[in-house]
C-alpha positions as CSV (number, residue, x, y, z in Angstrom):
1,M,37.0,-39.5,-36.4
2,P,34.1,-41.7,-37.5
3,E,31.8,-40.4,-39.9
4,H,28.7,-40.3,-37.7
5,L,30.0,-38.6,-35.0
6,R,31.5,-36.0,-37.3
7,V,27.7,-35.7,-38.1
8,D,26.7,-35.4,-35.2
9,H,29.4,-33.0,-34.2
10,S,28.6,-30.4,-37.0
11,H,24.9,-30.7,-36.7
12,R,25.3,-29.6,-32.6
13,R,27.0,-26.7,-34.1
14,I,24.3,-25.7,-36.5
15,V,21.9,-26.2,-33.9
16,V,24.2,-23.6,-31.2
17,R,24.0,-21.3,-34.5
18,V,20.6,-21.2,-34.9
19,V,19.8,-20.9,-31.2
20,L,22.3,-17.7,-30.6
21,L,21.4,-16.6,-34.1
22,T,17.3,-16.3,-33.2
23,H,18.4,-14.9,-29.5
24,V,20.5,-12.3,-31.1
25,L,17.3,-11.5,-33.5
26,L,15.0,-11.4,-30.7
27,A,17.1,-8.9,-28.8
28,L,17.0,-6.6,-31.7
29,L,13.6,-7.2,-32.3
30,T,12.5,-6.3,-28.9
31,A,15.0,-3.3,-28.4
32,A,13.5,-2.1,-31.8
33,A,9.9,-2.7,-30.6
34,V,11.1,-0.8,-27.3
35,T,12.4,2.0,-29.4
36,L,9.5,2.3,-31.2
37,A,6.8,1.9,-28.3
38,Y,9.1,5.0,-26.9
39,R,8.8,7.3,-29.8
40,H,5.4,6.6,-30.4
41,L,4.5,7.3,-26.6
42,D,7.3,10.6,-26.7
43,G,5.8,11.7,-29.4
44,D,1.9,11.6,-27.8
45,I,3.2,14.0,-24.9
46,R,1.7,17.7,-25.2
47,S,3.6,20.5,-23.1
48,Q,3.4,23.9,-22.8
49,D,5.5,26.5,-21.2
50,V,3.6,29.1,-19.4
51,T,6.1,30.6,-17.1
52,G,6.3,33.5,-19.1
53,M,2.7,34.3,-18.3
54,L,2.9,34.1,-14.8
55,T,4.1,37.1,-12.7
56,D,4.8,38.2,-8.7
57,R,5.6,34.4,-7.8
58,P,6.6,33.2,-4.3
59,E,10.2,32.2,-3.4
60,K,10.2,28.5,-2.7
61,E,11.3,28.0,0.8
62,E,14.6,26.6,1.7
63,V,14.5,23.3,3.6
64,E,16.4,20.5,4.3
65,G,16.4,16.7,2.7
66,P,18.2,14.9,0.2
67,K,16.2,16.6,-2.7
68,E,13.8,19.6,-3.3
69,P,10.2,19.2,-1.7
70,L,7.8,19.1,-5.3
71,N,4.7,20.9,-5.6
72,I,2.6,19.8,-8.7
73,L,-0.7,21.3,-10.1
74,V,-3.3,18.9,-11.8
75,M,-6.1,20.0,-13.2
76,G,-8.5,17.8,-14.8
77,T,-10.9,19.6,-17.8
78,D,-14.8,19.7,-17.8
79,D,-14.8,19.4,-21.5
80,R,-17.7,17.2,-22.6
81,S,-16.7,17.8,-26.6
82,C,-15.5,14.3,-26.8
83,E,-17.5,11.1,-27.1
84,G,-19.5,9.7,-24.5
85,C,-18.1,12.4,-22.2
86,A,-21.2,14.3,-21.6
87,I,-22.9,11.6,-19.7
88,D,-24.0,13.8,-17.0
89,G,-26.5,16.2,-19.3
90,E,-24.1,19.0,-18.5
91,A,-22.4,21.3,-21.1
92,G,-18.6,21.5,-21.2
93,G,-17.9,25.3,-20.4
94,G,-13.8,24.6,-20.9
95,G,-13.1,24.9,-17.5
96,S,-11.1,22.4,-14.6
97,D,-13.4,20.3,-12.9
98,T,-10.9,18.7,-10.9
99,T,-7.6,20.3,-9.1
100,L,-5.3,18.8,-7.1
101,L,-2.4,20.3,-5.5
102,V,0.1,17.7,-5.2
103,H,2.7,18.0,-2.6
104,V,6.3,15.5,-3.0
105,S,8.5,15.9,0.6
106,A,11.9,16.5,0.1
107,D,12.7,13.1,1.2
108,R,10.3,11.2,-1.1
109,Q,9.2,9.3,1.9
110,E,5.2,11.1,1.9
111,A,3.4,12.2,-0.9
112,Y,-0.1,14.7,-0.5
113,G,-2.8,15.8,-2.6
114,I,-4.9,18.9,-1.6
115,S,-8.5,19.2,-3.8
116,L,-9.7,23.0,-4.6
117,P,-13.2,23.0,-4.7
118,R,-14.1,24.4,-8.2
119,D,-17.1,26.5,-7.2
120,A,-15.3,27.8,-3.9
121,L,-15.1,32.1,-3.7
122,V,-11.8,33.3,-3.9
123,T,-10.2,36.5,-5.1
124,R,-9.2,35.5,-8.9
125,P,-5.7,37.9,-9.4
126,D,-5.1,39.4,-12.6
127,C,-3.9,36.7,-15.5
128,M,-1.8,37.1,-18.4
129,D,-3.3,35.4,-21.8
130,E,-0.5,33.9,-25.1
131,D,-0.5,37.4,-26.3
132,G,0.7,38.9,-23.5
133,G,-2.9,40.7,-22.5
134,V,-4.5,41.0,-19.3
135,I,-7.0,39.0,-18.1
136,P,-9.0,41.1,-15.0
137,G,-9.2,39.2,-12.0
138,G,-11.9,39.7,-9.0
139,D,-13.3,39.0,-5.7
140,L,-15.6,36.5,-4.8
141,E,-15.2,34.5,-8.2
142,M,-15.6,30.7,-8.4
143,F,-12.2,28.8,-8.6
144,N,-12.3,27.0,-11.8
145,T,-13.2,30.5,-13.3
146,A,-9.2,31.2,-14.0
147,F,-9.1,27.7,-16.3
148,A,-12.2,28.7,-17.5
149,L,-10.6,32.2,-18.5
150,G,-7.1,31.8,-19.1
151,G,-6.1,27.7,-18.8
152,P,-3.4,26.5,-16.9
153,A,-1.4,29.6,-16.5
154,C,-4.4,31.5,-14.8
155,T,-4.8,28.5,-12.6
156,I,-1.5,28.7,-11.4
157,Q,-1.1,32.0,-10.9
158,T,-4.4,32.2,-8.9
159,V,-3.0,29.1,-6.9
160,E,0.1,30.7,-6.2
161,Q,-1.2,34.0,-5.2
162,L,-3.6,32.6,-3.3
163,T,-1.7,29.9,-1.3
164,G,1.9,31.6,-1.6
165,V,3.6,27.9,-2.6
166,L,5.5,27.9,-5.6
167,I,4.2,25.6,-8.3
168,D,7.2,23.3,-9.7
169,H,5.2,21.6,-12.3
170,Y,1.8,21.1,-13.4
171,V,-0.7,18.6,-15.3
172,T,-4.0,18.9,-17.3
173,V,-6.2,15.7,-17.7
174,D,-9.0,15.5,-20.0
175,F,-12.0,12.9,-19.3
176,N,-11.9,11.0,-22.9
177,G,-8.2,10.1,-21.7
178,F,-9.1,9.4,-17.9
179,V,-11.9,7.1,-19.6
180,D,-9.1,4.5,-21.5
181,M,-6.6,4.7,-18.2
182,V,-8.9,3.2,-16.4
183,D,-9.9,0.2,-19.2
184,A,-5.9,-0.1,-19.8
185,V,-5.5,-1.2,-15.7
186,G,-8.4,-3.9,-16.0
187,G,-11.2,-1.3,-14.2
188,V,-10.7,1.0,-10.6
189,E,-11.9,-0.6,-7.3
190,V,-14.7,1.5,-5.3
191,C,-17.3,1.1,-2.5
192,I,-20.2,2.7,-3.1
193,P,-22.2,2.4,0.2
194,K,-26.0,2.9,-1.2
195,D,-27.8,1.7,-4.4
196,V,-28.0,4.9,-7.0
197,S,-30.4,5.5,-9.3
198,D,-30.5,8.9,-11.5
199,P,-32.6,8.4,-14.4
200,T,-32.0,12.4,-15.5
201,H,-28.4,12.1,-15.9
202,N,-28.4,8.0,-17.0
203,I,-26.2,7.0,-13.6
204,F,-27.1,4.2,-12.1
205,F,-25.1,1.7,-9.7
206,D,-25.4,-0.7,-7.2
207,A,-24.3,-0.7,-3.3
208,G,-21.4,-2.4,-2.6
209,T,-17.3,-2.7,-3.5
210,Q,-17.3,-3.4,-7.0
211,T,-14.7,-2.7,-10.0
212,L,-15.6,-0.2,-12.2
213,E,-14.4,0.1,-16.0
214,G,-14.1,3.4,-17.8
215,R,-17.4,4.6,-18.6
216,Q,-18.5,3.2,-15.5
217,A,-15.8,5.1,-13.6
218,L,-16.9,8.5,-15.8
219,N,-20.2,8.6,-14.2
220,Y,-18.6,7.4,-10.8
221,V,-16.5,11.1,-10.4
222,R,-18.8,12.9,-12.1
223,E,-22.6,11.8,-9.6
224,R,-23.5,14.4,-7.6
225,Y,-26.9,14.2,-7.3
226,V,-27.5,11.3,-5.6
227,L,-24.6,10.1,-3.3
228,S,-23.5,13.5,-1.4
229,A,-25.4,15.8,0.6
230,N,-23.1,18.4,-0.4
231,S,-22.6,17.7,-3.9
232,D,-19.5,19.5,-5.1
233,I,-17.4,18.3,-1.9
234,G,-18.8,15.3,-2.2
235,R,-18.0,14.3,-5.5
236,M,-14.4,15.7,-4.9
237,R,-14.3,12.9,-1.7
238,R,-15.4,10.6,-4.4
239,Q,-12.8,11.5,-6.8
240,Q,-9.8,11.7,-4.4
241,A,-10.7,7.6,-3.3
242,F,-10.8,6.7,-6.9
243,I,-7.5,8.1,-7.8
244,A,-6.1,6.7,-4.9
245,S,-7.1,3.4,-5.8
246,M,-6.3,4.1,-9.2
247,I,-2.6,4.6,-7.9
248,N,-3.0,1.3,-5.7
249,K,-4.0,-0.9,-8.8
250,V,-1.3,0.9,-11.5
251,V,1.3,0.0,-8.3
252,S,0.2,-3.6,-8.0
253,A,1.2,-7.1,-9.6
254,G,-1.4,-7.4,-11.8
255,T,-0.8,-4.1,-13.8
256,L,3.2,-3.8,-13.0
257,T,3.6,-7.8,-14.6
258,R,1.8,-7.3,-17.9
259,P,3.4,-5.2,-19.8
260,D,0.5,-5.0,-22.0
261,R,-0.9,-2.9,-19.1
262,V,1.5,-1.0,-18.7
263,Y,2.3,0.3,-22.3
264,S,-1.7,1.1,-22.9
265,F,-1.9,2.7,-19.2
266,L,1.3,4.8,-20.4
267,S,-0.4,5.3,-24.0
268,A,-3.7,6.3,-22.2
269,A,-2.1,8.9,-20.4
270,T,0.3,10.1,-23.0
271,R,-2.3,11.2,-25.1
272,S,-4.4,12.7,-22.7
273,I,-1.9,14.6,-20.8
274,T,-0.2,18.2,-21.2
275,V,2.7,19.2,-19.0
276,D,5.2,21.9,-18.6
277,E,8.3,21.6,-20.8
278,E,10.3,20.0,-17.9
279,L,8.1,17.1,-18.2
280,G,7.7,17.0,-21.7
281,S,9.1,13.7,-22.4
282,I,9.1,10.1,-21.4
283,Q,12.1,10.0,-19.6
284,D,11.4,13.1,-17.6
285,L,8.1,11.5,-16.5
286,V,9.7,8.1,-15.4
287,D,12.8,10.0,-13.9
288,L,9.5,11.9,-11.8
289,A,7.5,8.5,-11.1
290,L,11.3,6.7,-10.2
291,Q,11.5,9.5,-7.1
292,F,8.6,7.7,-5.4
293,R,9.8,4.2,-5.6
294,D,10.1,4.7,-1.7
295,T,7.1,6.2,-1.1
296,G,4.9,3.5,0.9
297,L,0.8,3.9,-0.3
298,G,0.0,4.1,2.9
299,S,1.8,7.2,2.3
300,I,-0.1,8.8,-0.5
301,E,-2.9,10.9,1.1
302,F,-5.3,13.2,-0.8
303,V,-7.9,15.8,1.5
304,T,-9.2,18.8,0.9
305,V,-8.8,22.5,1.6
306,P,-10.7,23.3,5.0
307,N,-13.6,25.4,4.0
308,E,-16.5,26.5,4.8
309,A,-19.8,28.0,4.2
310,Y,-20.1,31.9,2.7
311,A,-22.1,33.3,5.6
312,P,-24.2,35.8,2.6
313,D,-25.0,32.7,0.6
314,P,-25.0,29.4,2.9
315,N,-24.5,27.4,-0.8
316,R,-21.2,28.7,-1.5
317,L,-18.2,27.5,-0.1
318,V,-15.3,29.8,0.7
319,W,-11.8,28.6,2.0
320,S,-11.4,28.7,6.0
321,D,-8.7,30.0,8.2
322,K,-7.1,26.8,8.8
323,A,-6.2,26.7,4.8
324,D,-3.6,29.1,5.7
325,K,-2.0,27.0,8.5
326,L,-2.4,24.4,5.4
327,W,-0.7,26.6,3.4
328,K,2.5,27.5,5.4
329,R,3.2,23.7,5.9
330,V,2.7,23.1,2.9
331,A,5.6,25.9,1.5
332,K,7.9,24.4,4.7
333,D,7.3,20.6,3.7
334,K,5.5,19.8,6.6
335,S,3.4,16.4,6.8
336,L,-0.1,16.9,7.2
337,T,-1.6,17.4,10.7
338,K,-2.7,14.9,12.7
339,K,-6.4,16.0,12.3
340,L,-6.2,16.5,8.4
341,G,-4.2,12.6,8.6
342,R,-7.2,10.8,10.2
343,R,-9.7,12.6,7.6
344,S,-7.3,11.7,4.7
345,I,-7.9,9.1,2.1
346,T,-4.5,6.7,1.4
347,A,-3.8,4.6,-1.4
348,K,-3.4,1.8,0.6
349,D,-6.7,1.5,1.8
350,P,-9.0,3.9,-1.0
351,V,-11.9,2.1,-0.5
352,G,-12.4,1.6,3.2
353,T,-11.6,-2.1,3.6
354,S,-9.8,-2.2,6.8
355,S,-11.6,0.5,8.9
356,A,-14.7,-1.4,7.8
357,D,-13.9,-4.4,9.3
358,P,-15.4,-4.6,12.7
359,S,-12.9,-7.6,14.3
360,A,-10.2,-5.6,13.4
361,T,-9.8,-3.9,17.5
362,A,-13.1,-5.8,18.9
363,T,-10.9,-7.3,21.5
364,E,-8.9,-4.3,22.6
365,P,-10.2,-1.2,24.8
366,V,-12.1,1.2,22.7
367,D,-11.3,5.4,24.0
368,P,-14.7,7.0,24.1
369,D,-13.3,9.8,22.5
370,E,-11.6,8.0,19.7
371,A,-14.7,5.9,18.9
372,A,-16.8,8.9,18.6
373,E,-14.5,10.5,16.7
374,Q,-14.4,7.0,14.5
375,E,-18.1,7.2,14.6
376,K,-17.9,10.9,13.4
377,Q,-15.6,10.1,10.6
378,R,-17.5,7.5,9.3
379,A,-21.2,10.1,8.8
380,E,-18.8,11.8,7.0
381,A,-17.4,9.5,4.7
382,L,-21.5,8.2,3.9
383,A,-22.1,12.2,3.7
384,N,-19.8,12.4,0.8
385,G,-20.7,8.8,-0.6
386,L,-18.7,7.0,0.5
387,C,-18.0,3.8,2.6
388,G,-15.7,3.8,5.0
């Protein structure tokens, strides 16, 4: 073989070896990075087994489906001690600012979250503290006193006794982590129906659809003096819309195709949550998340437990008789009623953009009753500080 051909052939072998070695090294480095990231995230998750503190638990009804339905209690703590968390001027009492009972159907085709007003008057049962002592219950107690007095365990005990629904898992989220999660996905879109100027609490917004970054988002979900006539119910509805919009953003291509955003979001989430032991690892959380892969955004809904004014004091709320019917539907793994569904906020359209399009049904006959219902819903949305 001529000398120059032997040199070229040898050169090609060297190039192939270098390319193969490079690929192997990249694979090893990538695997190492993923492993380190996995261990880092896994180490950030806090878990606490509270089952030993729960008594007289309801039995779970058997339903048809490929899996068991799941009931997950999500609690957002109102601790203002973290840096920048006291933006509304309120002192943190260690209570639960936001409580959602999330029901996931047995076929994993739908999920709905039910907000429980923090100031609603309820019958709080006796709870058990970490040392086995009794935390006395009481009648006409504000719902969020359960968390303030006994943390997640007492809140679970209260919800189970009031609803007859067994709680399978729980998650608590702190406000500082909330800010980081919003920033991790590049902000979350909301629609604000009017300008907000609240110098007392240092909260200011222009009207319109906009993307809010972390601290702005915290201002938005905390605001309750300008946007809504009923401060706590309105704030809950805006929190529902914000959570729905965040879900929409997290599963969008703009997040899922950005590994940096996915990692940042997971890092922020794992640093800010406490879960039960069955959800105490990244793998457990991933396994749970994968169960939602067939759940459409339009089938992820948020509603508020039916409530009414407390007759002796109209400034207070109590759950209405309709709440009992809702809890029976949850226990039997039934969808929301048509009426509740029409008033729900979905992850598909959390800011009400589709319903705000006047041309969408302009050429179709309008049923007077349907038009009146839509107008009622729009007025209700505006009263709660939402656009549509």
